[in-house]
VOLO-319893 format. One record per residue (C-alpha): residue number from 1; x, y, z; residue in one letter. Coordinates in steps of 0.02 Angstrom, whole numbers, plus 32768, in hexadecimal, padded with zeros to 4 digits. Layout:
% VOLO-319893
<r n="NUM" x="X" y="Y" z="Z" res="a"/>
...
//
This chain:
% VOLO-319893
<r n="1" x="95A5" y="1F24" z="B7CB" res="m"/>
<r n="2" x="95CA" y="1ED7" z="B874" res="l"/>
<r n="3" x="95EB" y="1E1C" z="B878" res="n"/>
<r n="4" x="958B" y="1DDE" z="B910" res="l"/>
<r n="5" x="95E1" y="1D33" z="B908" res="d"/>
<r n="6" x="9684" y="1D86" z="B93E" res="e"/>
<r n="7" x="963C" y="1DC6" z="B9E2" res="l"/>
<r n="8" x="9655" y="1D69" z="BA85" res="k"/>
<r n="9" x="95B3" y="1D41" z="BADF" res="r"/>
<r n="10" x="95AB" y="1D67" z="BB99" res="s"/>
<r n="11" x="9517" y="1D2A" z="BBFE" res="c"/>
<r n="12" x="94E6" y="1D1D" z="BCB5" res="c"/>
<r n="13" x="94A6" y="1C6D" z="BC93" res="e"/>
<r n="14" x="953E" y="1C2E" z="BC35" res="g"/>
<r n="15" x="95EB" y="1C6C" z="BC0E" res="t"/>
<r n="16" x="960A" y="1D16" z="BC5D" res="s"/>
<r n="17" x="9693" y="1D8A" z="BC20" res="h"/>
<r n="18" x="967A" y="1E10" z="BCA6" res="i"/>
<r n="19" x="9732" y="1E16" z="BCDC" res="p"/>
<r n="20" x="976C" y="1E2D" z="BC28" res="e"/>
<r n="21" x="96E6" y="1EAF" z="BC05" res="i"/>
<r n="22" x="9714" y="1F11" z="BCA3" res="r"/>
<r n="23" x="97C9" y="1F1A" z="BC68" res="e"/>
<r n="24" x="979A" y="1F73" z="BBC7" res="v"/>
<r n="25" x="9716" y="1FEA" z="BC0B" res="l"/>
<r n="26" x="9750" y="209F" z="BC0E" res="p"/>
<r n="27" x="9766" y="20F3" z="BCB7" res="s"/>
<r n="28" x="96D5" y="2159" z="BCFB" res="n"/>
<r n="29" x="9739" y="21F8" z="BCDB" res="e"/>
<r n="30" x="9754" y="21C8" z="BC24" res="n"/>
<r n="31" x="969C" y="219B" z="BC11" res="l"/>
<r n="32" x="9669" y="2246" z="BC55" res="v"/>
<r n="33" x="96DD" y="229C" z="BBDA" res="n"/>
<r n="34" x="969A" y="2235" z="BB49" res="i"/>
<r n="35" x="95E7" y="225C" z="BB7D" res="s"/>
<r n="36" x="9611" y="2316" z="BB7B" res="y"/>
<r n="37" x="964C" y="2308" z="BAC7" res="i"/>
<r n="38" x="95AC" y="22B0" z="BA93" res="f"/>
<r n="39" x="9545" y="232F" z="BAF3" res="k"/>
<r n="40" x="959B" y="23BB" z="BA94" res="a"/>
<r n="41" x="9580" y="2360" z="B9EF" res="l"/>
<r n="42" x="94C7" y="2348" z="BA13" res="a"/>
<r n="43" x="949B" y="23F4" z="B9D1" res="d"/>
<r n="44" x="9484" y="240C" z="B915" res="s"/>
<r n="45" x="94C7" y="24BF" z="B917" res="t"/>
<r n="46" x="9567" y="2489" z="B96E" res="r"/>
<r n="47" x="9578" y="23F7" z="B8F5" res="l"/>
<r n="48" x="9565" y="246C" z="B861" res="k"/>
<r n="49" x="95EA" y="24DD" z="B8AC" res="m"/>
<r n="50" x="9660" y="244A" z="B8C2" res="l"/>
<r n="51" x="9646" y="240E" z="B810" res="y"/>
<r n="52" x="966F" y="24BF" z="B7D6" res="a"/>
<r n="53" x="970F" y="24B7" z="B83D" res="l"/>
<r n="54" x="974E" y="2413" z="B7F3" res="l"/>
<r n="55" x="97C6" y="246D" z="B77E" res="d"/>
<r n="56" x="97B9" y="2521" z="B7B7" res="y"/>
<r n="57" x="97DD" y="2599" z="B846" res="e"/>
<r n="58" x="9746" y="260B" z="B854" res="i"/>
<r n="59" x="9723" y="26A8" z="B8B9" res="c"/>
<r n="60" x="967D" y="26C1" z="B913" res="v"/>
<r n="61" x="963E" y="2743" z="B896" res="g"/>
<r n="62" x="9663" y="26D5" z="B800" res="e"/>
<r n="63" x="960E" y="2640" z="B852" res="m"/>
<r n="64" x="9576" y="26AD" z="B877" res="a"/>
<r n="65" x="9572" y="26E0" z="B7BF" res="n"/>
<r n="66" x="9583" y="262C" z="B787" res="l"/>
<r n="67" x="94F9" y="25E9" z="B7F9" res="l"/>
<r n="68" x="948F" y="2686" z="B7EC" res="e"/>
<r n="69" x="9479" y="2692" z="B8A8" res="i"/>
<r n="70" x="94A7" y="271B" z="B925" res="p"/>
<r n="71" x="955D" y="272B" z="B95B" res="q"/>
<r n="72" x="9526" y="271A" z="BA11" res="s"/>
<r n="73" x="94DE" y="266E" z="B9E9" res="h"/>
<r n="74" x="957E" y="2639" z="B991" res="v"/>
<r n="75" x="95E6" y="2676" z="BA24" res="s"/>
<r n="76" x="957A" y="2614" z="BA9D" res="h"/>
<r n="77" x="958E" y="2575" z="BA37" res="q"/>
<r n="78" x="964A" y="258E" z="BA29" res="f"/>
<r n="79" x="9653" y="25A2" z="BAE7" res="r"/>
<r n="80" x="95FE" y="24FA" z="BAFC" res="i"/>
<r n="81" x="9671" y="24A5" z="BA7E" res="l"/>
<r n="82" x="9709" y="24F3" z="BAD2" res="k"/>
<r n="83" x="96CC" y="24C1" z="BB80" res="k"/>
<r n="84" x="96C8" y="240B" z="BB49" res="y"/>
<r n="85" x="9773" y="2415" z="BAF4" res="g"/>
<r n="86" x="9733" y="2400" z="BA43" res="i"/>
<r n="87" x="976B" y="24A7" z="B9FB" res="v"/>
<r n="88" x="97F1" y="2524" z="BA23" res="d"/>
<r n="89" x="981E" y="25CD" z="B9DC" res="f"/>
<r n="90" x="98B1" y="2639" z="B9B8" res="r"/>
<r n="91" x="98B6" y="26F5" z="B9B8" res="k"/>
<r n="92" x="98EE" y="275D" z="B925" res="d"/>
<r n="93" x="98E8" y="2814" z="B958" res="k"/>
<r n="94" x="9836" y="282F" z="B996" res="k"/>
<r n="95" x="97EB" y="2794" z="B943" res="m"/>
<r n="96" x="97DB" y="26E5" z="B989" res="s"/>
<r n="97" x="97E2" y="2658" z="B90B" res="f"/>
<r n="98" x="9794" y="25B3" z="B941" res="y"/>
<r n="99" x="97CC" y="2507" z="B90B" res="h"/>
<r n="100" x="97AD" y="2452" z="B93C" res="i"/>
<r n="101" x="982A" y="2427" z="B9C4" res="k"/>
<r n="102" x="984E" y="236F" z="B9A1" res="d"/>
<r n="103" x="9856" y="2302" z="B907" res="e"/>
<r n="104" x="97EB" y="2279" z="B957" res="y"/>
<r n="105" x="9755" y="22F1" z="B957" res="i"/>
<r n="106" x="9770" y="2311" z="B89E" res="k"/>
<r n="107" x="977D" y="2256" z="B87E" res="a"/>
<r n="108" x="96DE" y="2235" z="B8E1" res="l"/>
<r n="109" x="967D" y="22BA" z="B881" res="l"/>
<r n="110" x="96BA" y="227B" z="B7D8" res="k"/>
<r n="111" x="9694" y="21C6" z="B806" res="t"/>
<r n="112" x="95E5" y="21F1" z="B842" res="m"/>
<r n="113" x="95BC" y="2252" z="B7A3" res="l"/>
<r n="114" x="9603" y="21CA" z="B734" res="k"/>
<r n="115" x="959F" y="2141" z="B78B" res="n"/>
<r n="116" x="94FE" y="21A7" z="B789" res="i"/>
<r n="117" x="950F" y="21C4" z="B6CD" res="k"/>
<r n="118" x="9525" y="2109" z="B6A8" res="e"/>
//
């Protein structure tokens, strides 16, 4: 639980910390990239796909079997996740195997699930 007593209070009618706050704000470019990740995560099908990918590389057909949805729908969702840099794939003969691209996405997903369960 967050300890509110540790937070600095900034107020327009008292002590303002605007210069300090501005120094730690992410750049607009970084904020846009972060918002894209959250936009991609805002869909329950894509989230389910990502949780399936935590410890696996999965082809489109296998993901369609797992989720019991058409392959075209899975492919569309993978395109969105790839567009936002969340997943990548590697080819093995004619098959493409998708995986989560970066560990921080895995950590975020695990943290969110853990905190929701508590």
